[in-house]
N, CA and C of each residue as an Amber inpcrd file, in Angstrom:
protein
   486
  46.5230000 -10.9850000 -25.2950000  45.1200000 -11.1340000 -25.5430000
  44.4480000 -12.0310000 -24.5240000  45.2060000 -12.6460000 -23.7730000
  44.6360000 -13.5100000 -22.7610000  43.9380000 -12.6960000 -21.6930000
  44.3330000 -11.4170000 -21.5330000  43.7290000 -10.5760000 -20.5140000
  42.2840000 -10.2300000 -20.8640000  41.9630000 -10.0970000 -22.1100000
  40.6070000  -9.7220000 -22.5080000  39.5780000 -10.7690000 -22.1150000
  39.8030000 -12.0580000 -22.3740000  38.8010000 -13.0210000 -21.9580000
  38.6750000 -13.0950000 -20.4410000  39.7610000 -12.8940000 -19.6970000
  39.6920000 -12.9530000 -18.2430000  38.8010000 -11.8220000 -17.7300000
  38.8940000 -10.6000000 -18.2650000  38.0650000  -9.4820000 -17.8430000
  36.6040000  -9.7370000 -18.2000000  36.3710000 -10.3400000 -19.3290000
  35.0040000 -10.6430000 -19.7340000  34.3880000 -11.6560000 -18.7960000
  35.1740000 -12.6330000 -18.3670000  34.6610000 -13.6580000 -17.4530000
  34.3940000 -13.0520000 -16.0880000  35.3000000 -12.1930000 -15.6150000
  35.0980000 -11.5810000 -14.3060000  33.9540000 -10.5730000 -14.3340000
  33.7290000  -9.8890000 -15.4310000  32.6820000  -8.8760000 -15.5460000
  31.2960000  -9.4840000 -15.6160000  31.1630000 -10.6790000 -16.1090000
  29.8490000 -11.3060000 -16.2710000  29.1450000 -11.5190000 -14.9390000
  29.7810000 -12.0560000 -13.9310000  29.0670000 -12.2330000 -12.6620000
  28.6360000 -10.9000000 -12.0470000  29.4060000  -9.8490000 -12.1910000
  29.0400000  -8.5600000 -11.6370000  27.7700000  -8.0480000 -12.2940000
  27.6410000  -8.2230000 -13.5860000  26.4370000  -7.7760000 -14.2800000
  25.2290000  -8.5820000 -13.8070000  25.3770000  -9.8780000 -13.6090000
  24.2690000 -10.7210000 -13.1510000  23.8420000 -10.3200000 -11.7500000
  24.8210000 -10.0470000 -10.8710000  24.4910000  -9.6370000  -9.5070000
  23.7470000  -8.3070000  -9.5240000  24.1850000  -7.3860000 -10.3430000
  23.5270000  -6.0840000 -10.4530000  22.1040000  -6.2210000 -10.9550000
  21.8980000  -7.0870000 -11.9440000  20.5580000  -7.3130000 -12.4720000
  19.6650000  -7.9720000 -11.4250000  20.2110000  -8.9300000 -10.6850000
  19.4380000  -9.5980000  -9.6470000  19.0450000  -8.6230000  -8.5400000
  19.9700000  -7.7540000  -8.1350000  19.6560000  -6.7620000  -7.1140000
  18.5820000  -5.7980000  -7.6060000  18.6880000  -5.3960000  -8.8540000
  17.7050000  -4.4920000  -9.4320000  16.3290000  -5.1600000  -9.4940000
  16.2820000  -6.3920000  -9.9300000  15.0190000  -7.1380000  -9.9980000
  14.4480000  -7.3260000  -8.5940000  15.3050000  -7.6730000  -7.6430000
  14.8550000  -7.8550000  -6.2590000  14.2800000  -6.5660000  -5.6900000
  14.9520000  -5.4540000  -5.9610000  14.4670000  -4.1670000  -5.4760000
  13.1140000  -3.8270000  -6.1030000  12.9500000  -4.1150000  -7.3820000
  11.6740000  -3.8540000  -8.0480000  10.5520000  -4.7110000  -7.4760000
  10.8590000  -5.9650000  -7.1640000   9.8510000  -6.8550000  -6.5780000
   9.4250000  -6.3200000  -5.2120000  10.3930000  -5.9110000  -4.3970000
  10.0740000  -5.3790000  -3.0690000   9.2320000  -4.1120000  -3.1800000
   9.6040000  -3.2130000  -4.0770000   8.8370000  -1.9820000  -4.2720000
   7.4250000  -2.2700000  -4.7720000   7.3050000  -3.2080000  -5.6920000
   5.9870000  -3.5590000  -6.2210000   5.1080000  -4.1520000  -5.1180000
   5.6870000  -5.0260000  -4.3090000   4.9250000  -5.6350000  -3.2110000
   4.5010000  -4.5720000  -2.2060000   5.3950000  -3.6490000  -1.9030000
   5.0540000  -2.5710000  -0.9780000   3.9600000  -1.6780000  -1.5340000
   4.0590000  -1.3650000  -2.8130000   3.0300000  -0.5460000  -3.4530000
   1.6820000  -1.2460000  -3.4670000   1.6940000  -2.5390000  -3.7620000
   0.4350000  -3.2990000  -3.7680000  -0.1610000  -3.3590000  -2.3710000
   0.6790000  -3.5380000  -1.3770000   0.1870000  -3.5710000   0.0040000
  -0.4090000  -2.2330000   0.4080000   0.2440000  -1.1550000   0.0410000
  -0.2880000   0.1780000   0.3320000  -1.6100000   0.4270000  -0.3660000
  -1.6980000   0.0030000  -1.6350000  -2.9440000   0.1500000  -2.3750000
  -4.0630000  -0.6430000  -1.7040000  -3.7560000  -1.8690000  -1.2920000
  -4.7450000  -2.7130000  -0.6270000  -5.2430000  -2.0520000   0.6490000
  -4.3340000  -1.4960000   1.4270000  -4.7100000  -0.8630000   2.6910000
  -5.6090000   0.3480000   2.4540000  -5.3440000   1.0940000   1.3990000
  -6.1270000   2.2970000   1.1420000  -7.4620000   1.9960000   0.4820000
  -7.5320000   0.9790000  -0.3470000  -8.7390000   0.7110000  -1.1260000
  -9.7610000  -0.1650000  -0.4220000  -9.3460000  -1.2290000   0.1800000
 -10.3640000  -2.1160000   0.7100000  -9.8820000  -2.9700000   1.8520000
  -8.7040000  -2.7750000   2.2310000  -8.1570000  -3.5590000   3.3310000
  -8.6190000  -2.9800000   4.6450000  -7.7870000  -3.0810000   5.6210000
  -8.1150000  -2.5720000   6.9360000  -8.1010000  -1.0580000   6.9280000
  -9.0760000  -0.4940000   7.5760000  -9.1500000   0.9490000   7.6940000
  -8.4100000   1.3640000   8.9560000  -7.9370000   2.6080000   9.0250000
  -7.2450000   3.0580000  10.2250000  -8.1430000   2.9240000  11.4430000
  -7.6100000   2.3840000  12.5210000  -8.3750000   2.1960000  13.7450000
  -9.1600000   0.9050000  13.7680000  -9.2570000   0.2190000  12.6320000
 -10.0270000  -1.0160000  12.5790000  -9.3690000  -2.0950000  13.4280000
  -8.0570000  -2.1660000  13.4020000  -7.3600000  -3.1660000  14.2050000
  -7.6000000  -2.9380000  15.6840000  -7.6440000  -1.6890000  16.1180000
  -7.9090000  -1.3870000  17.5180000  -9.3190000  -1.8290000  17.8900000
 -10.2780000  -1.5840000  17.0000000 -11.6520000  -1.9920000  17.2720000
 -11.7620000  -3.5140000  17.3170000 -11.0800000  -4.1860000  16.4060000
 -11.1040000  -5.6500000  16.4150000 -10.4390000  -6.1940000  17.6670000
  -9.3690000  -5.5780000  18.0950000  -8.6830000  -6.0310000  19.3050000
  -9.5780000  -5.8480000  20.5160000 -10.3310000  -4.7420000  20.5600000
 -11.2440000  -4.5130000  21.6630000 -12.3670000  -5.5410000  21.6470000
 -12.9010000  -5.8400000  20.4540000 -13.9940000  -6.8120000  20.3480000
 -13.5500000  -8.2190000  20.7370000 -12.2640000  -8.5130000  20.6150000
 -11.7940000  -9.8500000  20.9490000 -11.6810000 -10.0530000  22.4570000
 -11.7560000  -8.9730000  23.2320000 -11.7290000  -9.0810000  24.6890000
 -13.0890000  -9.5870000  25.1600000 -13.1400000 -10.2050000  26.3360000
 -14.4350000 -10.6860000  26.8320000 -15.3610000  -9.5220000  27.1780000
 -16.6420000  -9.7890000  27.0920000 -17.6470000  -8.7680000  27.4060000
 -17.6440000  -8.4910000  28.9050000 -17.8050000  -7.2090000  29.2390000
 -17.9030000  -6.7670000  30.6270000 -19.2460000  -6.0660000  30.7650000
 -19.9700000  -6.3810000  31.8490000 -21.3030000  -5.8300000  32.0460000
 -21.3200000  -4.9040000  33.2520000 -22.1830000  -3.8950000  33.1690000
 -22.3980000  -2.9660000  34.2760000 -23.8950000  -2.7980000  34.4480000
 -24.3750000  -3.1120000  35.6300000 -25.7910000  -2.9290000  35.9270000
 -25.9870000  -1.5370000  36.5070000 -26.8790000  -0.7780000  35.9210000
 -27.1720000   0.5570000  36.4300000 -28.2390000   0.4300000  37.5090000
 -27.8000000   0.5230000  38.7450000 -28.6930000   0.3830000  39.9020000
 -28.9130000   1.7230000  40.5580000 -30.0740000   1.9720000  41.0650000
 -31.2970000   1.1740000  41.0060000 -31.9570000   1.2810000  39.6310000
 -32.9990000   0.4840000  39.4450000 -33.7440000   0.5290000  38.1840000
 -34.3410000   1.9240000  38.0030000 -34.5490000   2.3050000  36.7700000
 -35.1140000   3.6140000  36.4550000 -36.6270000   3.5640000  36.6130000
 -37.1870000   4.5530000  37.3160000 -38.6350000   4.6680000  37.4600000
 -39.0150000   6.0770000  37.0610000 -39.8590000   6.1720000  36.0260000
 -40.3220000   7.4800000  35.5550000 -41.8300000   7.4400000  35.3860000
 -42.4330000   8.6060000  35.4520000 -43.8540000   8.6790000  35.1300000
 -44.0130000   9.4520000  33.8380000 -45.0500000   9.1170000  33.1100000
 -45.3590000   9.8340000  31.8830000 -46.8620000   9.8360000  31.7080000
 -47.3380000  10.8540000  31.0270000 -48.7700000  11.0750000  30.8860000
 -49.3330000  10.2570000  29.7330000 -50.3780000   9.5640000  30.0100000
 -51.1560000   8.8780000  28.9850000 -52.3790000   9.7600000  28.7140000
 -53.1600000   9.4200000  27.7070000 -54.3530000  10.2110000  27.4030000
 -55.3450000  10.2150000  28.5600000 -55.4020000   9.1200000  29.2960000
 -56.4380000   8.9990000  30.3250000 -55.9070000   8.9420000  31.7540000
 -54.6320000   8.5630000  31.9420000 -54.1550000   8.3690000  33.3150000
 -52.6630000   8.6510000  33.4250000 -52.2140000   8.7570000  34.6570000
 -50.7880000   8.8970000  34.9140000 -50.1810000   7.5020000  34.8690000
 -49.1180000   7.3350000  34.1220000 -48.4970000   6.0270000  33.9340000
 -47.0900000   6.0310000  34.5110000 -46.6350000   4.8390000  34.8760000
 -45.2790000   4.6590000  35.3890000 -44.5360000   3.6410000  34.5360000
 -43.2520000   3.8660000  34.4120000 -42.3790000   2.9490000  33.6840000
 -41.1800000   2.6450000  34.5730000 -40.9170000   1.3610000  34.7520000
 -39.7300000   0.9310000  35.4890000 -38.8740000   0.1030000  34.5360000
 -37.6020000   0.4960000  34.4040000 -36.7080000  -0.1820000  33.4750000
 -35.3960000  -0.4990000  34.1870000 -35.0230000  -1.7890000  34.1570000
 -33.7070000  -2.2060000  34.6270000 -32.7650000  -2.1830000  33.4340000
 -31.5840000  -1.5910000  33.6010000 -30.6710000  -1.4130000  32.4800000
 -29.2880000  -1.9610000  32.8090000 -28.7570000  -2.7420000  31.8850000
 -27.3640000  -3.1890000  31.9330000 -26.6800000  -2.7040000  30.6650000
 -25.4010000  -2.3530000  30.7850000 -24.6170000  -1.9900000  29.6130000
 -23.5150000  -3.0180000  29.4380000 -23.1290000  -3.2410000  28.1870000
 -22.0900000  -4.2220000  27.8710000 -21.0320000  -3.5570000  27.0140000
 -19.7780000  -3.8920000  27.3270000 -18.6580000  -3.3810000  26.5530000
 -17.5640000  -4.4310000  26.5280000 -16.7460000  -4.3790000  25.4860000
 -15.5480000  -5.2120000  25.4290000 -14.3310000  -4.4130000  25.8850000
 -14.5770000  -3.1820000  26.3110000 -13.5240000  -2.2670000  26.7320000
 -13.6710000  -2.0000000  28.2330000 -12.8360000  -2.6130000  29.0760000
 -12.9480000  -2.4070000  30.5240000 -12.8010000  -0.9340000  30.9280000
 -12.0080000  -0.1680000  30.1870000 -11.8570000   1.2630000  30.4910000
 -13.1760000   2.0030000  30.3130000 -13.9710000   1.5920000  29.3460000
 -15.2650000   2.2300000  29.1090000 -16.2230000   1.9420000  30.2650000
 -16.1470000   0.7500000  30.8290000 -16.9960000   0.4100000  31.9810000
 -16.6040000   1.2670000  33.1760000 -15.3160000   1.4480000  33.3860000
 -14.8450000   2.3150000  34.4820000 -15.3480000   3.7400000  34.2540000
 -15.2460000   4.2200000  33.0250000 -15.7180000   5.5690000  32.6970000
 -17.2270000   5.6780000  32.8890000 -17.9630000   4.6260000  32.5590000
 -19.4190000   4.6300000  32.7450000 -19.7690000   4.6940000  34.2310000
 -19.0080000   3.9970000  35.0570000 -19.2410000   4.0690000  36.5120000
 -19.0070000   5.4860000  37.0180000 -17.9430000   6.1060000  36.5350000
 -17.6230000   7.4730000  36.9570000 -18.6500000   8.4760000  36.4540000
 -19.2340000   8.2210000  35.2950000 -20.2100000   9.1370000  34.7040000
 -21.6430000   8.7170000  35.0220000 -21.8240000   7.9000000  36.0310000
 -23.1510000   7.3780000  36.3710000 -24.2080000   8.4780000  36.5160000
 -23.9430000   9.5770000  37.2340000 -24.9950000  10.5990000  37.3440000
 -25.4110000  11.1890000  35.9890000 -24.4620000  11.4030000  35.1050000
 -24.7870000  11.9650000  33.7930000 -25.5550000  10.9580000  32.9410000
 -25.1420000   9.6980000  33.0060000 -25.8340000   8.6520000  32.2420000
 -27.2510000   8.4810000  32.7640000 -27.4070000   8.4400000  34.0770000
 -28.7410000   8.2720000  34.6590000 -29.6450000   9.4490000  34.2810000
 -29.1140000  10.6610000  34.3080000 -29.9060000  11.8360000  33.9330000
 -30.3660000  11.7280000  32.4820000 -29.4370000  11.3850000  31.5920000
 -29.7880000  11.2770000  30.1710000 -30.8590000  10.2100000  29.9510000
 -30.7310000   9.0780000  30.6460000 -31.7180000   8.0060000  30.4760000
 -33.0620000   8.3650000  31.1070000 -33.0490000   9.0390000  32.2480000
 -34.3200000   9.4640000  32.8600000 -35.0790000  10.4080000  31.9340000
 -34.3670000  11.3460000  31.3240000 -35.0130000  12.2630000  30.3870000
 -35.5670000  11.5200000  29.1700000 -34.8110000  10.5610000  28.6850000
 -35.2520000   9.7640000  27.5410000 -36.4820000   8.9320000  27.8980000
 -36.4390000   8.2350000  29.0330000 -37.5510000   7.3590000  29.4130000
 -38.8240000   8.1550000  29.7130000 -38.6870000   9.3220000  30.3440000
 -39.8810000  10.0970000  30.6840000 -40.5180000  10.7480000  29.4590000
 -39.8140000  10.8210000  28.3510000 -40.3610000  11.4080000  27.1260000
 -41.1440000  10.3940000  26.2900000 -41.2570000   9.1670000  26.7500000
 -41.9340000   8.1150000  25.9880000 -43.4370000   8.1560000  26.2100000
 -44.1640000   7.4760000  25.3390000 -45.6070000   7.3180000  25.5360000
 -45.9730000   5.8430000  25.4970000 -47.1040000   5.5360000  26.0750000
 -47.5380000   4.1490000  26.2290000 -47.6980000   3.4560000  24.8830000
 -48.2540000   4.1360000  23.9160000 -48.5060000   3.5130000  22.6210000
 -47.2120000   3.0500000  21.9570000 -46.1880000   3.8710000  22.0080000
 -44.9370000   3.5020000  21.3360000 -44.2150000   2.3570000  22.0490000
 -44.4420000   2.2000000  23.3430000 -43.7540000   1.1460000  24.1000000
 -44.5680000  -0.1380000  24.2260000 -45.7400000  -0.1660000  23.6290000
 -46.6180000  -1.3300000  23.7620000 -46.2050000  -2.5020000  22.8900000
 -45.3870000  -2.2780000  21.8880000 -44.9400000  -3.3910000  21.0510000
 -43.4170000  -3.5290000  21.1110000 -42.9220000  -4.6350000  20.5730000
 -41.4940000  -4.9470000  20.6290000 -40.6640000  -3.9210000  19.8620000
 -41.1540000  -3.4800000  18.7240000 -40.4010000  -2.5000000  17.9290000
 -40.1740000  -1.2010000  18.7040000 -41.1790000  -0.7760000  19.4450000
 -41.0470000   0.4390000  20.2480000 -39.9990000   0.2830000  21.3380000
 -39.9890000  -0.8950000  21.9620000 -38.9850000  -1.1630000  23.0040000
 -37.5770000  -1.2380000  22.4010000 -37.4690000  -1.8340000  21.2240000
 -36.1650000  -1.9000000  20.5620000 -35.6770000  -0.5120000  20.1490000
 -36.5980000   0.3330000  19.7240000 -36.2370000   1.7080000  19.3670000
 -35.7520000   2.4520000  20.6080000 -36.4280000   2.2590000  21.7210000
 -36.0170000   2.8890000  22.9750000 -34.6560000   2.3590000  23.4210000
 -34.4340000   1.0720000  23.2390000 -33.1460000   0.4520000  23.5860000
 -32.0180000   1.0750000  22.7510000 -32.2540000   1.2680000  21.4620000
 -31.2510000   1.8890000  20.5930000 -31.0030000   3.3410000  20.9990000
 -32.0560000   4.0510000  21.3720000 -31.9040000   5.4440000  21.8090000
 -31.1330000   5.5130000  23.1280000 -31.3750000   4.5620000  24.0250000
 -30.6360000   4.5170000  25.2930000 -29.1550000   4.2630000  25.0440000
 -28.8510000   3.3510000  24.1250000 -27.4580000   3.0890000  23.7630000
 -26.8010000   4.3590000  23.2160000 -27.5050000   5.0670000  22.3450000
 -26.9590000   6.2900000  21.7620000 -26.6910000   7.3480000  22.8360000
 -27.5720000   7.4610000  23.8150000 -27.3850000   8.4320000  24.9000000
 -26.1570000   8.0800000  25.7410000 -26.0030000   6.8210000  26.0800000
 -24.8490000   6.3950000  26.8800000 -23.5630000   6.6050000  26.0940000
 -23.5750000   6.2590000  24.8180000 -22.3910000   6.4550000  23.9810000
 -22.0440000   7.9330000  23.8470000 -23.0620000   8.7800000  23.7830000
 -22.8260000  10.2290000  23.6960000 -22.0980000  10.7260000  24.9470000
 -22.5760000  10.3110000  26.1120000 -21.9500000  10.7310000  27.3740000
 -20.5130000  10.2230000  27.4460000 -20.3120000   8.9520000  27.0880000
 -18.9550000   8.3870000  27.1660000 -18.0220000   9.0180000  26.1400000
 -18.5450000   9.3740000  24.9870000 -17.7000000  10.0190000  23.9770000
 -17.1840000  11.3600000  24.4930000 -18.0190000  12.0730000  25.2500000
 -17.5820000  13.3300000  25.8630000 -16.5010000  13.0760000  26.9130000
 -16.5890000  11.9510000  27.6040000 -15.6560000  11.6530000  28.6950000
 -14.3380000  11.0550000  28.2190000 -14.4230000  10.0430000  27.3450000
 -13.2070000   9.3010000  26.9710000 -12.8780000   9.3940000  25.4840000
 -13.7000000  10.0890000  24.7260000 -13.3990000  10.2920000  23.3160000
 -13.8330000   9.1750000  22.3880000 -14.5300000   8.1970000  22.8990000
 -15.0440000   7.1050000  22.0690000 -16.3430000   6.5860000  22.6890000
 -17.2020000   5.9350000  21.8910000 -18.4950000   5.4740000  22.4160000
 -18.3630000   4.4630000  23.5570000 -17.4130000   3.5640000  23.4650000
 -17.0970000   2.6530000  24.5650000 -18.0640000   1.5140000  24.8020000
 -19.3570000   1.7790000  24.8200000 -20.3550000   0.7610000  25.1420000
 -20.8770000   0.1500000  23.8480000 -20.9790000  -1.1890000  23.8400000
 -21.4100000  -1.8980000  22.6310000 -22.9020000  -2.2200000  22.6160000
 -23.5030000  -2.3710000  23.7960000 -24.9180000  -2.7570000  23.8330000
 -25.5560000  -2.3150000  25.1440000 -26.8760000  -2.1550000  25.0860000
 -27.6910000  -1.8760000  26.2670000 -28.7460000  -2.9670000  26.3350000
 -28.9340000  -3.5080000  27.5160000 -29.9400000  -4.5510000  27.7140000
 -30.9390000  -4.1000000  28.7670000 -32.2220000  -4.2830000  28.4670000
 -33.2660000  -4.0340000  29.4530000 -33.4690000  -5.3510000  30.2000000
 -33.1720000  -5.3420000  31.4860000 -33.2970000  -6.5620000  32.2890000
 -34.6640000  -6.6520000  32.9630000 -35.3710000  -5.5600000  33.0150000
 -36.7700000  -5.5570000  33.4370000 -37.4490000  -4.3800000  32.7540000
 -38.7410000  -4.5270000  32.4900000 -39.4740000  -3.4890000  31.7840000
 -40.9260000  -3.5930000  32.2220000 -41.3260000  -2.6790000  33.1050000
 -42.6790000  -2.7220000  33.6680000 -43.3830000  -1.4020000  33.4020000
 -44.5480000  -1.4750000  32.7970000 -45.3890000  -0.2960000  32.5990000
 -46.6730000  -0.4920000  33.3840000 -47.1160000   0.5810000  34.0720000
 -48.3840000   0.5420000  34.8130000 -49.2260000   1.7110000  34.4330000
């Protein structure tokens, strides 16, 4: 009968180890499931880390030279608009792509600027609307070239209407 207590003593640690492994596995699975739920519900979205990594890079600027000069018709006279434009990106590859696509970007902006009227550009809101439209045009061209908007901002460095 001495053998029975010895087997009971040896069997007890094995059961505890099995229970601990099972509990540990459940904790790991639960943590993984919670992490997956967090990622899908409100955590980081796919591609968000790439965008954040790009934003953490220093800003790079590209001046579109020469300044844009367009004419547009006013009710009473022929008017001219001269606009100096700089683009800013945190993605150096996008700046390179913008340099390569300069003729397409300039064409898109010339068409945009020549479609304006004096009344809409006479106040700050009109200029800001034009600035947003210029950004959208540049992003459209770059999206065709590199598959992403690339440019984060457009700045008017000069703005002259006559």
